[in-house]
Backbone as CSV, one residue per row, in Angstrom:
resi,resn,N_x,N_y,N_z,CA_x,CA_y,CA_z,C_x,C_y,C_z
1,MET,-28.685,26.515,-11.615,-27.369,26.066,-12.024,-27.293,24.573,-11.776
2,SER,-26.742,23.823,-12.722,-26.641,22.377,-12.564,-25.585,22.042,-11.518
3,ALA,-25.677,20.846,-10.963,-24.750,20.422,-9.916,-23.297,20.445,-10.389
4,PRO,-22.972,19.954,-11.622,-21.572,20.006,-12.038,-21.054,21.431,-12.133
5,ARG,-21.869,22.322,-12.721,-21.433,23.711,-12.834,-21.303,24.331,-11.455
6,PHE,-22.217,23.974,-10.562,-22.143,24.500,-9.209,-20.869,24.021,-8.528
7,ALA,-20.530,22.735,-8.678,-19.343,22.179,-8.030,-18.079,22.866,-8.540
8,ILE,-17.990,23.032,-9.854,-16.827,23.696,-10.428,-16.778,25.143,-9.970
9,SER,-17.923,25.815,-10.010,-17.975,27.199,-9.560,-17.572,27.327,-8.109
10,LEU,-17.997,26.364,-7.307,-17.686,26.387,-5.886,-16.190,26.265,-5.652
11,VAL,-15.554,25.317,-6.312,-14.115,25.145,-6.140,-13.374,26.389,-6.610
12,LEU,-13.751,26.896,-7.773,-13.096,28.098,-8.280,-13.347,29.292,-7.375
13,SER,-14.561,29.408,-6.845,-14.874,30.504,-5.928,-14.043,30.415,-4.663
14,LEU,-13.887,29.202,-4.150,-13.052,29.025,-2.955,-11.614,29.433,-3.228
15,CYS,-11.108,29.036,-4.374,-9.741,29.405,-4.728,-9.608,30.913,-4.863
16,LEU,-10.574,31.526,-5.535,-10.531,32.973,-5.710,-10.708,33.697,-4.385
17,ALA,-11.519,33.143,-3.485,-11.691,33.748,-2.170,-10.382,33.733,-1.403
18,LEU,-9.660,32.628,-1.482,-8.353,32.566,-0.835,-7.426,33.620,-1.412
19,VAL,-7.451,33.772,-2.723,-6.601,34.742,-3.386,-6.978,36.166,-2.962
20,ALA,-8.257,36.429,-2.843,-8.721,37.773,-2.506,-8.366,38.180,-1.087
21,LEU,-8.125,37.219,-0.223,-7.814,37.531,1.168,-6.455,38.195,1.343
22,CYS,-5.559,37.967,0.421,-4.204,38.481,0.572,-3.816,39.314,-0.648
23,PRO,-3.087,40.399,-0.406,-2.623,41.176,-1.549,-1.593,40.381,-2.346
24,ALA,-1.548,40.653,-3.642,-0.620,39.929,-4.498,0.815,40.343,-4.182
25,ARG,1.636,39.361,-3.906,3.054,39.589,-3.678,3.794,38.454,-4.355
26,ALA,4.455,38.781,-5.379,5.156,37.733,-6.099,6.530,37.518,-5.484
27,ASP,6.865,36.289,-5.299,8.251,35.927,-5.091,8.489,34.731,-5.985
28,GLU,9.714,34.390,-6.127,10.082,33.368,-7.102,9.412,32.030,-6.818
29,LEU,8.950,31.380,-7.880,8.369,30.048,-7.751,9.507,29.041,-7.840
30,THR,10.087,28.777,-6.692,11.178,27.808,-6.615,10.583,26.404,-6.582
31,PRO,11.388,25.389,-6.837,10.884,24.015,-6.707,10.346,23.739,-5.288
32,GLN,10.981,24.314,-4.271,10.516,24.116,-2.895,9.146,24.768,-2.687
33,LYS,8.984,25.974,-3.215,7.692,26.654,-3.077,6.612,25.884,-3.822
34,GLN,6.924,25.387,-5.005,5.960,24.598,-5.769,5.562,23.348,-4.982
35,ALA,6.526,22.669,-4.408,6.236,21.468,-3.619,5.384,21.817,-2.398
36,ASP,5.696,22.949,-1.757,4.914,23.374,-0.592,3.470,23.701,-0.984
37,ILE,3.292,24.358,-2.129,1.933,24.687,-2.586,1.156,23.409,-2.879
38,GLN,1.801,22.458,-3.537,1.120,21.195,-3.824,0.753,20.478,-2.525
39,ARG,1.656,20.528,-1.546,1.358,19.924,-0.242,0.217,20.673,0.440
40,LEU,0.210,22.004,0.331,-0.871,22.806,0.911,-2.208,22.429,0.295
41,LEU,-2.253,22.302,-1.022,-3.494,21.902,-1.686,-3.946,20.530,-1.193
42,ASP,-2.998,19.669,-0.923,-3.324,18.332,-0.439,-3.841,18.375,1.001
43,VAL,-3.099,19.011,1.916,-3.501,18.975,3.326,-4.714,19.850,3.625
44,SER,-4.957,20.859,2.803,-6.106,21.734,3.031,-7.398,21.152,2.483
45,GLY,-7.279,20.074,1.731,-8.467,19.451,1.152,-8.791,19.941,-0.242
46,GLY,-8.079,20.942,-0.730,-8.345,21.471,-2.063,-8.127,20.447,-3.156
47,ALA,-7.060,19.672,-3.029,-6.777,18.649,-4.034,-7.837,17.555,-3.997
48,ALA,-8.253,17.168,-2.787,-9.278,16.117,-2.653,-10.596,16.579,-3.269
49,LEU,-10.936,17.844,-3.035,-12.163,18.384,-3.620,-12.072,18.337,-5.141
50,GLY,-10.916,18.733,-5.673,-10.720,18.692,-7.120,-10.790,17.280,-7.676
51,LYS,-10.335,16.308,-6.881,-10.358,14.920,-7.330,-11.758,14.315,-7.240
52,GLN,-12.642,14.921,-6.460,-14.020,14.434,-6.367,-14.876,14.944,-7.524
53,LEU,-14.476,16.038,-8.120,-15.278,16.644,-9.182,-15.545,15.713,-10.363
54,PRO,-14.557,14.945,-10.856,-14.874,14.069,-11.991,-16.032,13.118,-11.702
55,ALA,-16.051,12.539,-10.504,-17.130,11.599,-10.175,-18.468,12.322,-10.081
56,VAL,-18.477,13.504,-9.486,-19.714,14.276,-9.346,-20.255,14.664,-10.722
57,ILE,-19.385,15.178,-11.552,-19.806,15.621,-12.884,-20.259,14.428,-13.717
58,THR,-19.531,13.324,-13.631,-19.895,12.122,-14.375,-21.282,11.634,-13.977
59,ARG,-21.548,11.567,-12.675,-22.880,11.143,-12.206,-23.967,12.044,-12.767
60,GLN,-23.727,13.347,-12.759,-24.734,14.283,-13.250,-24.978,14.110,-14.748
61,VAL,-23.915,13.903,-15.513,-24.069,13.715,-16.957,-24.881,12.448,-17.237
62,VAL,-24.547,11.358,-16.543,-25.249,10.091,-16.759,-26.714,10.213,-16.338
63,LEU,-26.975,10.830,-15.188,-28.363,11.016,-14.740,-29.157,11.860,-15.731
64,SER,-28.544,12.920,-16.197,-29.213,13.792,-17.161,-29.513,13.039,-18.454
65,LEU,-28.556,12.254,-18.908,-28.753,11.477,-20.131,-29.866,10.444,-19.943
66,LYS,-29.889,9.791,-18.770,-30.949,8.811,-18.486,-32.326,9.465,-18.526
67,GLN,-32.422,10.674,-17.987,-33.706,11.373,-17.963,-34.142,11.779,-19.358
68,LYS,-33.198,12.265,-20.145,-33.540,12.731,-21.485,-33.735,11.594,-22.471
69,ARG,-32.994,10.500,-22.252,-33.056,9.363,-23.170,-33.162,8.054,-22.384
70,PRO,-34.340,7.763,-21.820,-34.490,6.530,-21.041,-34.298,5.261,-21.869
71,ASP,-34.301,5.403,-23.194,-34.150,4.248,-24.076,-32.697,3.798,-24.252
72,ILE,-31.742,4.571,-23.789,-30.332,4.208,-23.969,-30.009,3.004,-23.093
73,PRO,-29.421,1.962,-23.667,-29.103,0.749,-22.897,-28.051,1.009,-21.808
74,ALA,-28.091,0.189,-20.772,-27.172,0.320,-19.634,-25.712,0.246,-20.074
75,GLN,-25.408,-0.648,-21.031,-24.015,-0.773,-21.463,-23.536,0.495,-22.166
76,SER,-24.439,1.190,-22.845,-24.080,2.458,-23.485,-23.853,3.534,-22.436
77,LEU,-24.669,3.524,-21.388,-24.461,4.473,-20.297,-23.128,4.220,-19.606
78,ALA,-22.732,2.964,-19.511,-21.435,2.631,-18.912,-20.298,3.212,-19.753
79,VAL,-20.459,3.188,-21.075,-19.457,3.783,-21.965,-19.407,5.294,-21.749
80,VAL,-20.570,5.921,-21.665,-20.634,7.370,-21.419,-19.940,7.695,-20.099
81,GLU,-20.261,6.924,-19.075,-19.661,7.144,-17.750,-18.138,7.023,-17.822
82,ARG,-17.650,5.979,-18.475,-16.204,5.760,-18.580,-15.525,6.927,-19.300
83,GLU,-16.112,7.376,-20.410,-15.484,8.428,-21.212,-15.535,9.791,-20.513
84,VAL,-16.673,10.107,-19.911,-16.779,11.382,-19.195,-15.783,11.402,-18.037
85,MET,-15.704,10.302,-17.295,-14.782,10.227,-16.163,-13.340,10.391,-16.635
86,ALA,-12.981,9.754,-17.727,-11.611,9.842,-18.242,-11.261,11.278,-18.642
87,VAL,-12.181,11.925,-19.362,-11.922,13.301,-19.792,-11.832,14.229,-18.587
88,MET,-12.760,14.095,-17.650,-12.769,14.967,-16.478,-11.505,14.778,-15.636
89,LYS,-11.103,13.532,-15.415,-9.881,13.272,-14.633,-8.675,13.895,-15.324
90,GLN,-8.592,13.706,-16.632,-7.457,14.248,-17.374,-7.424,15.770,-17.278
91,LYS,-8.566,16.383,-17.479,-8.608,17.848,-17.515,-8.472,18.478,-16.128
92,LEU,-8.916,17.798,-15.102,-8.824,18.369,-13.760,-7.550,17.955,-13.028
93,GLU,-7.177,16.674,-13.152,-6.053,16.158,-12.376,-4.772,16.001,-13.185
94,GLY,-4.889,15.879,-14.489,-3.727,15.598,-15.324,-2.813,16.796,-15.488
95,PRO,-1.716,16.590,-16.207,-0.778,17.687,-16.462,-1.487,18.865,-17.121
96,GLY,-1.255,20.034,-16.590,-1.891,21.242,-17.106,-3.333,21.401,-16.675
97,GLY,-3.813,20.499,-15.811,-5.193,20.556,-15.325,-5.369,21.580,-14.220
98,MET,-6.505,21.505,-13.596,-6.871,22.500,-12.593,-5.851,22.602,-11.459
99,LEU,-5.439,21.464,-10.929,-4.493,21.506,-9.816,-3.166,22.127,-10.234
100,ASP,-2.688,21.780,-11.401,-1.444,22.382,-11.897,-1.604,23.888,-12.106
101,ARG,-2.769,24.299,-12.502,-3.003,25.728,-12.760,-3.147,26.530,-11.468
102,LEU,-3.473,25.847,-10.379,-3.590,26.557,-9.104,-2.230,26.920,-8.511
103,VAL,-1.210,26.127,-8.812,0.115,26.369,-8.234,0.617,27.774,-8.555
104,PRO,0.638,28.211,-9.834,1.106,29.578,-10.111,0.208,30.650,-9.487
105,LEU,-1.071,30.364,-9.378,-1.987,31.316,-8.754,-1.629,31.515,-7.284
106,TYR,-1.414,30.415,-6.587,-0.992,30.502,-5.186,0.378,31.156,-5.083
107,ALA,1.282,30.811,-5.991,2.635,31.365,-5.968,2.625,32.876,-6.159
108,LYS,1.729,33.343,-7.018,1.626,34.774,-7.295,0.996,35.516,-6.109
109,THR,0.144,34.833,-5.386,-0.637,35.461,-4.328,0.034,35.403,-2.961
110,PHE,0.715,34.296,-2.685,1.282,34.091,-1.361,2.800,33.974,-1.428
111,THR,3.457,34.527,-0.431,4.904,34.373,-0.327,5.214,32.974,0.181
112,GLN,6.477,32.599,0.096,6.908,31.300,0.615,6.564,31.187,2.097
113,GLN,6.776,32.257,2.849,6.490,32.218,4.285,4.996,32.044,4.550
114,GLU,4.151,32.704,3.772,2.706,32.551,3.951,2.257,31.122,3.638
115,ILE,2.853,30.526,2.613,2.550,29.122,2.298,2.936,28.247,3.487
116,LYS,4.117,28.477,4.051,4.574,27.706,5.211,3.641,27.916,6.409
117,ASP,3.174,29.153,6.602,2.240,29.441,7.699,0.926,28.669,7.512
118,MET,0.422,28.659,6.279,-0.818,27.926,6.019,-0.607,26.422,6.191
119,LEU,0.552,25.939,5.771,0.863,24.521,5.977,0.862,24.191,7.467
120,ALA,1.461,25.065,8.265,1.493,24.831,9.714,0.068,24.753,10.263
121,PHE,-0.809,25.641,9.787,-2.196,25.598,10.245,-2.867,24.293,9.826
122,TYR,-2.818,23.962,8.542,-3.528,22.782,8.049,-2.932,21.470,8.558
123,GLU,-1.710,21.504,9.026,-1.110,20.306,9.616,-1.346,20.232,11.121
124,SER,-1.983,21.265,11.680,-2.333,21.257,13.105,-3.660,20.507,13.278
125,PRO,-3.997,20.115,14.511,-5.290,19.441,14.723,-6.476,20.277,14.244
126,THR,-6.463,21.576,14.510,-7.570,22.432,14.071,-7.627,22.523,12.549
127,GLY,-6.480,22.632,11.914,-6.441,22.696,10.457,-6.919,21.405,9.821
128,ARG,-6.513,20.261,10.395,-6.985,18.975,9.863,-8.494,18.854,10.019
129,LYS,-9.009,19.333,11.164,-10.461,19.296,11.378,-11.167,20.190,10.356
130,ALA,-10.616,21.389,10.127,-11.214,22.312,9.157,-11.237,21.691,7.769
131,ALA,-10.119,21.078,7.359,-10.053,20.467,6.028,-11.027,19.297,5.910
132,ALA,-11.151,18.521,6.977,-12.068,17.369,6.949,-13.527,17.815,6.938
133,ALA,-13.824,18.913,7.630,-15.208,19.380,7.752,-15.681,20.150,6.527
134,LEU,-14.767,20.741,5.783,-15.150,21.628,4.687,-16.072,21.000,3.649
135,PRO,-15.803,19.799,3.145,-16.729,19.242,2.140,-18.159,19.106,2.660
136,GLY,-18.323,18.656,3.896,-19.662,18.538,4.476,-20.312,19.896,4.662
137,LEU,-19.515,20.867,5.115,-20.040,22.227,5.273,-20.494,22.786,3.928
138,LEU,-19.718,22.527,2.895,-20.090,23.023,1.568,-21.375,22.372,1.073
139,ARG,-21.498,21.052,1.298,-22.734,20.363,0.883,-23.935,20.926,1.637
140,GLU,-23.799,21.073,2.939,-24.904,21.611,3.734,-25.191,23.061,3.357
141,GLY,-24.126,23.820,3.097,-24.301,25.205,2.666,-25.035,25.295,1.345
142,GLN,-24.753,24.347,0.437,-25.457,24.319,-0.842,-26.940,24.062,-0.616
143,LYS,-27.259,23.134,0.275,-28.670,22.846,0.573,-29.355,24.075,1.152
144,ILE,-28.683,24.745,2.081,-29.241,25.957,2.691,-29.480,27.012,1.614
145,GLY,-28.505,27.171,0.708,-28.653,28.140,-0.380,-29.815,27.813,-1.302
146,GLU,-29.983,26.526,-1.600,-31.095,26.113,-2.460,-32.440,26.369,-1.774
147,GLU,-32.515,26.066,-0.472,-33.749,26.310,0.277,-34.060,27.804,0.321
148,LEU,-33.027,28.605,0.559,-33.223,30.049,0.620,-33.685,30.588,-0.726
149,ALA,-33.111,30.062,-1.806,-33.526,30.500,-3.148,-35.000,30.188,-3.383
150,LYS,-35.453,29.022,-2.912,-36.873,28.667,-3.063,-37.756,29.612,-2.262
151,GLU,-37.277,30.005,-1.081,-38.052,30.931,-0.245,-38.091,32.329,-0.855
152,ILE,-36.977,32.753,-1.390,-36.859,34.114,-1.921,-37.580,34.263,-3.252
153,GLY,-37.584,33.213,-4.063,-38.118,33.274,-5.418,-39.483,33.917,-5.550
154,PRO,-40.512,33.433,-4.834,-41.843,34.011,-4.998,-41.909,35.499,-4.622
155,GLU,-41.253,35.870,-3.514,-41.286,37.286,-3.119,-40.536,38.144,-4.119
156,LEU,-39.403,37.672,-4.577,-38.633,38.434,-5.554,-39.442,38.628,-6.829
157,LYS,-40.105,37.585,-7.265,-40.929,37.657,-8.468,-42.050,38.690,-8.281
158,ARG,-42.721,38.636,-7.130,-43.801,39.579,-6.845,-43.280,41.010,-6.830
159,ARG,-42.172,41.244,-6.135,-41.641,42.602,-6.017,-41.141,43.135,-7.349
160,LEU,-40.514,42.273,-8.154,-40.068,42.716,-9.473,-41.251,43.066,-10.369
161,THR,-42.277,42.247,-10.303,-43.478,42.527,-11.092,-44.065,43.871,-10.701
162,GLU,-44.175,44.137,-9.390,-44.707,45.419,-8.900,-43.831,46.586,-9.340
163,ALA,-42.518,46.456,-9.112,-41.602,47.547,-9.431,-41.593,47.855,-10.925
164,LEU,-41.595,46.815,-11.736,-41.579,47.030,-13.177,-42.901,47.598,-13.678
165,SER,-44.010,47.172,-13.074,-45.298,47.716,-13.514,-45.391,49.200,-13.191
166,LYS,-44.783,49.652,-12.096,-44.747,51.087,-11.765,-43.938,51.863,-12.800
167,GLU,-43.015,51.169,-13.450,-42.199,51.786,-14.493,-42.871,51.677,-15.865
168,GLY,-44.043,51.059,-15.888,-44.757,50.898,-17.149,-44.342,49.664,-17.934
169,VAL,-43.579,48.796,-17.308,-43.131,47.574,-17.975,-43.946,46.418,-17.409
170,VAL,-44.653,45.745,-18.304,-45.446,44.596,-17.878,-44.864,43.363,-18.529
171,LEU,-44.479,42.439,-17.697,-43.952,41.189,-18.207,-45.030,40.141,-18.054
172,ASP,-45.243,39.386,-19.122,-46.244,38.312,-19.037,-45.802,37.248,-18.072
173,ARG,-44.510,36.966,-18.111,-44.043,35.862,-17.262,-42.590,36.104,-16.893
174,LEU,-42.307,36.156,-15.621,-40.929,36.210,-15.154,-40.418,34.803,-14.993
175,PRO,-39.133,34.599,-15.187,-38.604,33.239,-14.994,-38.772,32.789,-13.552
176,ASP,-39.020,31.482,-13.360,-39.160,30.938,-12.002,-37.814,30.749,-11.357
């Protein structure tokens, strides 16, 4: 999986994990609840993570383009970078973007009191530490996952080849 897709998947997975922790209980999405959810996304680091995605995705697009087309001039790459960043910022941070779409999801999943409870946690010293540490933990976790995948790959390939051959299925080449 490419880094941009991984980053987006990671943010969405984190959001879905939060949603899965609590049963759905709808209460009215009042202006106060909406403001509290937006504040929660901010203090928990969710908004900051979402705001980092455009830069991460832009870097990956430019690097990929450089690798595939080393002949593209630097000024053209600067144009690509500017346009990708603009589109990503608009789609993730702008009206109707990812952050705006998370508000109703949180509203549907958490009651006003639960939002207030989470705000109290994230505004505490431990909550601030958790929010500050999360991006680094996620980066390190990604590295650990990539290393584990490299370790698992050869054994998985060997075992699949054995298991399938016992079933009479012979594959010339399994994907790496």
